[in-house]
Steps between C-alpha positions, in 0.01 A plus 500: 500500500530122519804317382573141462882462503801297616720813490468558874752306696265436785202391303489255214191475267272670733239753427605832682352852509767761430470871439631641179777688697615175659492319166737774364724487808507129484596460139718810468817309598418232237445758240819694577725189508361295208285721278210257543250769404507754228257797439385564151369853435299547173427850365301607218513850336176672421590509133538119487308362211642154435781263584843655548750296290842504653808512304595163338852360509522550119405873547746536790777349283415762211507779754846388638643451162385849380629660822836334469522593123445864630772448753753372247420811286576730797813280567406421862464161690168457676265254656137503387219365713129450402234446768132432486222729640576368851860579489592115455803438272430370166856529359842639561778535266849636605742597214858362522706769699187660678573559857344245743306775687317583180283199546360613825460860361316392182268268687433757775406782266279260301315406816452878581377584142256208524366593851430871408420468121743773407864530411707423819684839459173690545468362847868570606407852637220338709698209620519624855136589529288277720312301239784421255738443791255267669429302177879469449545384854205244472665362194778383717758728336431366143389837366725777386331832404787632269499572138543212269179303456176556316154330549340285230145623458228291311157646455559749784616241746842415633620172341844515631835700475849501361795618715852547390813550715872557423508828303409855617145542620411672167672217289300232692181673443574543135577119474183415702284706266648337186435154662137584576463662137588152358163357596 
């Protein structure tokens, strides 16, 4: 591999031959310290037939409003999170009086439901198995495989997920289902 670079302290603007291994070892400290590089992994299911539309902010707001309405009906204080199909946050609403930890719980459950395409509680018994545990670790601890979130499925594909935290696990899932049913 040939590289033209001024990243090497002893060389400036010289063409240099370098092995891929040496390239990784040379740039690794820069990557770790400053996030200069990022890796994008793109996956496509075999059933993919068109563009997957993510959840819009307007849809996320409808989901959160419906989930909060269900929480009010159950007389509980919760936080509702909506994420896209990559587990990235679209919206978070925390009810007055909801415990602060419910924010992290709702978001973590939503990420888990989005990652596996099924209600987060379904994955709870498998949380310590190698694959779910590895995915949870790779997410940097942002995934919770506990009951309280449901995926949003469009045309057989995962479009996102709604997670709720603050009530019992069953109440959280009931609110999440009510939210997703709103769209």
